[in-house]
C-alpha positions in Angstrom: -31.3 -6.9 13.1 -34.5 -4.9 13.8 -33.4 -1.9 11.7 -32.5 -2.1 8.1 -29.1 -1.0 6.9 -28.9 2.4 5.3 -28.8 2.0 1.5 -25.8 2.6 -0.6 -27.7 5.1 -2.8 -28.9 7.1 0.2 -25.7 7.3 2.2 -22.8 5.2 1.1 -20.5 6.2 3.9 -23.1 5.5 6.6 -24.0 2.2 4.9 -20.3 1.2 5.1 -19.9 2.2 8.7 -23.1 0.4 9.8 -22.3 -2.7 7.9 -18.9 -3.1 9.5 -20.4 -2.8 12.9 -23.6 -4.9 12.4 -21.8 -7.7 10.6 -19.5 -8.0 13.6 -16.3 -7.2 11.7 -15.0 -4.3 13.9 -15.9 -1.5 16.2 -14.4 1.7 17.4 -12.1 1.5 20.4 -11.9 3.5 23.6 -8.5 4.6 22.2 -9.2 7.5 19.8 -8.6 6.6 16.2 -8.1 2.9 16.8 -10.3 -0.1 16.2 -11.2 -3.5 17.7 -11.2 -6.2 15.1 -13.9 -8.7 16.2 -13.5 -12.4 15.8 -15.6 -12.6 12.6 -13.6 -9.8 11.0 -10.3 -11.2 12.2 -11.1 -14.6 10.8 -11.4 -13.0 7.3 -8.0 -11.2 7.9 -6.5 -14.6 9.0 -7.6 -16.1 5.7 -6.0 -13.2 3.8 -2.8 -13.6 5.8 -2.7 -17.4 5.2 -3.1 -17.0 1.5 -0.6 -14.2 1.1 1.9 -15.8 3.4 1.9 -19.0 1.3 2.4 -16.9 -1.8 5.4 -15.1 -0.2 7.0 -18.3 0.9 6.5 -19.9 -2.5 8.7 -17.1 -3.9 11.5 -17.6 -1.4 10.6 -15.1 1.3 10.9 -15.7 5.1 9.2 -14.1 8.0 11.0 -12.2 10.7 10.1 -9.5 13.3 11.6 -6.2 14.0 11.1 -3.6 16.9 8.0 -1.5 17.3 10.2 1.4 18.4 12.5 3.3 16.0 15.2 5.8 17.3 14.4 9.2 16.0 17.9 9.6 14.5 17.1 6.6 12.1 14.3 8.5 10.4 16.6 11.5 9.9 19.0 9.5 7.8 16.8 9.3 4.6 15.6 12.9 3.9 12.6 12.2 1.7 11.5 9.3 4.0 11.4 11.5 7.2 9.7 14.3 5.3 7.0 11.9 4.1 6.2 10.5 7.5 7.1 13.3 10.0 3.5 14.5 10.4 2.1 11.1 11.1 4.6 9.9 13.8 3.7 9.1 17.4 6.7 9.8 19.6 7.7 8.2 22.9 9.6 10.8 25.1 9.5 9.2 28.6 9.9 5.7 30.0 8.2 5.9 33.3 5.1 7.1 35.2 4.8 8.0 38.8 2.0 8.7 41.3 0.7 12.3 41.1 1.6 14.0 44.3 -1.7 15.8 44.2 -3.5 12.5 44.3 -4.8 12.6 40.7 -3.8 9.2 39.5 -0.4 9.0 37.6 1.7 11.5 35.7 4.7 11.3 33.5 7.9 11.2 35.5 9.9 14.3 34.4 13.1 12.5 35.5 12.4 9.6 33.1 13.0 11.5 29.9 14.6 9.4 27.1 18.0 10.5 25.9 16.7 9.9 22.3 13.0 9.9 21.5 11.5 6.7 20.0 9.1 6.7 17.1 6.3 4.2 17.2 6.7 2.2 13.9 5.0 4.0 10.9 6.9 1.7 8.6 10.1 -0.3 9.1 12.6 0.6 6.4 14.9 2.5 8.7 15.1 -0.1 11.6 15.3 -3.0 9.1 18.1 -1.4 7.0 20.1 -0.6 10.1 19.8 -4.3 10.9 20.7 -5.4 7.4 24.1 -3.6 7.8 25.0 -6.4 10.2 23.5 -9.2 8.1 25.1 -8.4 4.7 28.8 -8.5 3.9 29.1 -10.5 0.7 27.3 -11.3 -2.5 26.8 -14.7 -0.9 24.3 -13.1 1.6 22.1 -11.8 -1.2 19.3 -11.7 -2.1 17.9 -11.2 1.4 14.1 -11.8 1.2 12.3 -10.9 4.4 8.7 -10.3 5.3 7.2 -9.0 8.6 3.6 -9.3 9.8 3.1 -6.4 12.2 1.1 -3.4 13.4 2.0 0.2 12.6 0.9 3.6 13.8 0.3 6.6 11.6 -1.5 9.4 13.5 -4.8 10.2 11.8 -7.2 13.0 12.4 -10.2 11.5 10.5 -10.6 7.8 10.8 -12.8 5.1 9.4 -12.8 1.5 10.3 -10.4 -0.6 8.2 -9.9 2.2 5.7 -8.0 4.7 7.8 -7.1 4.1 11.5 -4.3 5.3 13.7 -3.1 1.7 14.3 -3.6 -1.0 11.7 -2.3 -4.4 10.8 -0.2 -5.2 7.7 2.7 -7.1 6.2 5.8 -5.4 5.0 8.4 -7.1 2.8 11.9 -5.7 2.7 14.5 -7.2 0.4 18.1 -6.6 -0.6 19.7 -7.4 -3.9 23.1 -7.3 -5.6 21.8 -5.5 -8.8 19.3 -2.9 -9.8 17.7 -5.3 -12.3 17.2 -7.9 -9.7 15.6 -5.5 -7.3 13.3 -4.1 -10.0 12.3 -7.7 -10.9 11.5 -8.3 -7.2 9.3 -5.2 -7.1 7.3 -6.2 -10.1 7.0 -9.8 -8.9 5.4 -8.7 -5.7 3.1 -6.4 -7.5 2.0 -9.5 -9.6 1.4 -11.5 -6.4 -0.8 -8.7 -4.9 -2.8 -8.5 -8.1 -3.2 -12.3 -8.2 -4.3 -12.3 -4.6 -6.8 -9.5 -5.2 -8.3 -11.1 -8.2 -8.2 -14.8 -7.3 -9.0 -14.6 -3.6 -10.8 -11.2 -3.1 -12.6 -11.5 -6.5 -11.4 -7.9 -6.9 -10.3 -6.7 -10.4 -7.4 -4.3 -10.2 -5.4 -2.0 -12.4 -1.6 -2.4 -12.1 0.4 0.7 -12.6 3.2 2.9 -11.4 2.7 6.0 -9.3 3.7 9.5 -10.3 6.5 11.3 -8.4 3.9 13.2 -6.3 2.2 10.0 -5.2 5.4 7.9 -4.8 6.3 6.3 -1.4 8.7 8.5 0.6 12.2 7.3 -0.1 11.4 5.2 -3.2 12.7 5.5 -6.7 9.5 4.0 -8.1 6.3 2.9 -6.6 4.1 0.3 -8.3 0.5 -0.2 -7.2 -2.8 -2.0 -7.7 -5.9 0.2 -7.8 -9.5 -1.0 -7.3 -12.8 0.7 -7.9 -15.4 0.7 -5.2 -19.2 0.8 -5.8 -19.4 4.5 -5.0 -17.1 5.3 -7.9 -14.1 6.0 -5.7 -10.7 4.3 -6.1 -8.9 2.5 -3.4 -5.2 1.7 -3.4 -5.1 -2.0 -2.6 -1.3 -2.6 -2.5 2.0 -1.1 -3.2 5.5 -2.4 -4.1 8.5 0.0 -4.0 11.8 0.0 -5.8 14.1 1.8 -3.3 17.2 1.9 -5.4 20.2 2.3 -3.2 18.6 5.1 -1.1 18.3 3.2 2.2 21.5 1.2 1.6 23.4 4.5 1.3 21.7 6.1 4.3 22.6 3.1 6.5 25.9 2.2 4.8 24.8 -1.3 3.7 27.4 -2.6 1.4 28.4 -6.0 0.0 31.6 -7.4 -1.5 30.9 -8.5 -5.1 32.5 -11.4 -6.9 35.4 -9.2 -7.9 36.0 -8.1 -4.3 34.7 -4.6 -4.9 32.4 -3.0 -2.3 29.0 -1.9 -3.6 25.8 -0.6 -2.0 23.0 -3.1 -2.2 19.7 -2.4 -4.0 16.4 -2.6 -2.0 12.7 -3.0 -2.3 9.7 -2.8 0.1 6.1 -3.8 -0.4 3.0 -4.1 1.7 -0.8 -4.6 2.1 -2.8 -3.9 5.1 -6.2 -4.4 6.8 -7.4 -1.7 4.3 -8.0 -4.8 2.1 -10.9 -5.5 4.5 -12.5 -2.2 3.5 -12.0 -3.0 -0.2 -13.6 -6.4 0.2 -16.7 -4.8 1.8 -17.1 -1.8 -0.5 -16.5 -3.7 -3.8 -19.0 -6.5 -3.3 -21.5 -6.0 -0.6 -25.2 -4.9 -1.0 -28.0 -3.2 0.9 -28.7 -6.4 2.8 -25.2 -6.9 4.1 -21.8 -8.5 3.2 -21.2 -10.4 0.1 -18.1 -12.5 0.7 -16.0 -14.4 -1.9 -16.1 -18.0 -0.8 -12.3 -18.3 -0.6 -12.3 -15.7 2.2 -15.6 -16.4 3.9 -15.1 -17.7 7.5 -18.3 -19.8 7.0 -18.8 -20.9 3.5 -21.9 -23.0 4.0 -24.5 -22.7 6.8 -27.2 -25.4 7.3 -30.4 -24.2 9.0 -32.9 -26.8 10.3 -36.6 -26.1 10.1 -38.5 -28.4 12.4 -41.6 -28.6 14.6 -40.4 -31.1 17.2 -37.4 -32.9 18.6 -37.9 -36.0 16.5 -37.7 -33.9 13.3 -34.6 -32.0 14.6 -32.9 -35.3 15.3 -33.4 -36.6 11.8 -32.3 -33.3 10.2 -29.3 -33.2 12.5 -28.2 -36.7 11.4 -28.4 -35.7 7.7 -26.7 -32.4 8.3 -23.9 -34.1 10.1 -23.3 -36.4 7.1 -23.3 -33.5 4.7 -21.0 -31.5 7.0 -18.5 -34.4 7.1 -18.4 -34.6 3.3 -18.0 -30.9 2.8 -15.2 -30.7 5.4 -13.3 -33.4 3.7 -13.4 -31.1 0.6 -11.9 -28.3 2.7 -15.2 -26.4 2.9 -16.1 -24.7 6.2 -19.6 -25.5 7.4 -21.8 -24.4 10.3 -24.9 -26.3 11.4 -27.1 -23.7 13.3 -29.5 -25.6 15.6 -29.7 -22.7 18.1 -33.3 -22.8 19.2 -33.2 -19.3 20.6 -33.8 -17.9 17.2 -36.3 -18.7 14.4 -35.2 -19.7 10.9 -36.2 -16.3 9.5 -34.0 -14.5 11.9 -31.1 -16.8 11.0 -31.6 -16.3 7.3 -31.3 -12.5 7.8 -28.3 -12.9 10.1 -26.3 -15.1 7.6 -27.3 -12.8 4.7 -25.9 -9.9 6.7 -22.7 -11.7 7.4 -22.2 -12.7 3.7 -22.2 -16.5 4.1 -22.0 -17.6 0.4 -24.3 -20.7 0.6 -27.3 -21.4 2.9 -29.0 -24.8 3.1 -32.5 -24.9 4.6 -33.6 -28.4 5.6 -37.0 -29.4 6.9 -38.9 -32.7 7.5 -40.5 -32.6 4.1 -37.1 -32.0 2.5 -35.9 -35.2 4.1 -38.9 -37.1 2.9 -38.2 -35.9 -0.7 -34.4 -36.4 -0.3 -34.0 -32.7 -1.2 -32.7 -29.5 0.3 -33.2 -25.8 -0.5 -30.0 -24.1 -1.6 -29.7 -20.3 -1.5 -26.7 -18.4 -2.8 -25.8 -15.1 -1.2 -24.5 -13.2 -4.2 -27.6 -13.5 -6.4 -30.1 -14.3 -3.6 -31.5 -17.1 -5.8 -32.8 -20.3 -4.4 -33.3 -23.8 -5.8 -34.3 -27.2 -4.5 -31.6 -29.8 -5.0 -31.3 -33.5 -4.5 -29.3 -34.6 -1.5 -27.6 -37.2 -3.7 -24.3 -35.7 -4.7 -25.0 -32.5 -2.7 -21.4 -32.1 -1.5 -20.1 -32.0 -5.1 -22.9 -29.7 -6.1 -22.0 -27.2 -3.3 -18.3 -27.4 -4.2 -19.1 -26.5 -7.8 -21.5 -23.8 -6.6 -18.9 -22.1 -4.4 -16.4 -22.0 -7.4 -19.2 -20.4 -9.5 -20.0 -17.8 -6.8 -16.3 -16.9 -6.6 -16.1 -16.3 -10.4 -19.5 -14.6 -10.5 -18.6 -12.1 -7.8 -15.3 -11.2 -9.7 -17.2 -10.9 -13.0 -19.8 -8.6 -11.5 -17.0 -6.3 -10.1 -15.2 -6.4 -13.4 -18.3 -5.4 -15.3 -18.9 -2.6 -12.9 -15.4 -1.3 -13.4 -15.6 -1.5 -17.2 -18.9 0.3 -17.2 -17.4 3.0 -14.9 -14.1 3.6 -16.8 -14.2 6.4 -19.3 -11.8 8.2 -21.6 -12.2 12.0 -21.6 -10.4 14.6 -23.7 -11.4 17.9 -22.1 -11.2 19.3 -18.6 -14.9 20.2 -18.7 -15.8 16.6 -19.5 -13.4 15.4 -16.8 -15.2 17.5 -14.2 -18.7 16.5 -15.4 -17.8 12.7 -15.2 -16.3 13.1 -11.8 -19.3 15.0 -10.4 -22.1 12.9 -12.0 -20.6 9.4 -12.2 -17.2 9.1 -10.7 -15.2 6.0 -11.5 -11.9 5.6 -13.3 -11.1 8.3 -15.9 -8.4 7.8 -18.5 -7.1 11.2 -19.6 -4.0 12.8 -21.0 -1.6 14.6 -18.6 1.5 16.6 -19.5 3.7 14.8 -17.0 4.4 17.8 -14.7 3.8 17.8 -10.9 2.4 21.3 -11.2 -0.4 20.2 -13.5 -1.1 17.2 -11.3 -1.4 19.4 -8.2 -3.7 21.9 -9.9 -6.0 19.1 -11.0 -6.1 17.8 -7.5 -6.7 21.2 -6.0 -9.6 21.9 -8.3 -11.3 18.5 -8.5 -10.0 16.4 -5.5 -9.1 13.8 -8.1 -5.6 12.3 -8.2 -3.6 10.3 -10.7 -4.0 6.8 -9.3 -1.3 5.4 -11.5 0.1 5.2 -15.0 -1.3 1.8 -16.0 1.4 -0.7 -16.9 -0.7 -1.8 -20.0 -1.1 1.8 -21.2 -0.1 2.3 -24.9 1.6 5.3 -26.4 -1.0 7.7 -27.8 -0.5 11.2 -29.0 -2.8 13.7 -27.3 -2.9 16.9 -25.3 -3.2 17.3 -21.5 -6.8 18.0 -20.4 -5.6 20.8 -18.1 -2.7 22.5 -19.7 -3.1 21.7 -23.4 0.5 20.6 -23.6 1.5 17.5 -25.6 1.0 14.1 -23.9 2.1 10.6 -25.0 -0.3 8.5 -23.0 -3.4 8.5 -20.8 -3.1 8.1 -17.0 -5.7 6.8 -14.6 -7.5 9.5 -12.5 -10.1 9.1 -9.8 -11.3 10.5 -6.5 -10.0 8.1 -3.9 -10.1 6.8 -0.3 
């Protein structure tokens, strides 16, 4: 608290790293590339989980759990899938340690080598589809709508808390269907759920789109995504939903008997979001003073800070705060009354500002005499003196307003930082001076996409679902193009 955060304009990366640590969200672990999610950060993730889980269950999905370890042979069954994940896999080769005969602790027992190596779960398609073979025999078993909350491991050389770590938390949905149309509908439905969650809970406007072949999930026929814009002008992929076709059903021989008695391969989907959403939440909304949290995801929505000179004043303030707290909690609003006398009010103001608590009430003896309270909102840093009569309803309305205000601010930022360009020179200039989302024509070839990426470090984030047909020429090759796609440098 003694040292100010780095500013976003001076060093955005350092600002982010310091904010994650100082706001008590997470810290680096003794295990290289891994993180410890601290209670305050985990409580935000729990709120995300709860909201998403309710949305999944409302659409008929059930939770299950599958093994952390995947036999190496499973990954070999779907060629593009293994190619996509091979370089990120952690491999278990032995099942036992023994004392070092030289007295240097423990060593791997060379006699305990596994007959087949096990892969620490990078994603679960293979182990789940091997299981589905036993669960699916008839059309009556379909659709099978399963979700899993789990951890995964993808070996990373360069890590950053929440955004890219060797181990992270996520949910992964895996569904099986009797027709292609039903599976595609499921894929799109889950994309809509992710977009709804991002916009209504995270106050994060997103662009819905489909990935190019180069950016598609390994083993998928089509990958749909939501893309969000961070304050430094970089994009962040906030969620993906994959139409798997019959690729994994074929690889693992998952068939069903249709109503005519004919055996057919099932059609599959998978979809997921991860603790990367925590990074998106921080980078999209927070400022140089700390976190700015949408009320729906804030662990503490309202903090009440007493300002007093003696125990008598504290007692009176505490009684009033208890009454307000009771009313707010009846409305489902989380409240903290901070009467810790180890810290002065000014310190507490700064602490709760850093932690992004949406509403702060400051209450002193004079406020009680006047039947008022000072109300400060975190997003705009504005304060006003409000009557204690009807204060609970006032705060409830204020929290709703803050949620909408944060979303609108992020939407305005995105709109102001989304540009159409028609030449490669303009494309590079915008990338280097402003960043943001760029809508530009592309000739549809992987070769051109790779060239643009090599020369600019910008990728096609998606082909927006709401894009309209528009005749033009590719900014790089000059070849004909029928629509603009969304480019950006990204996390």
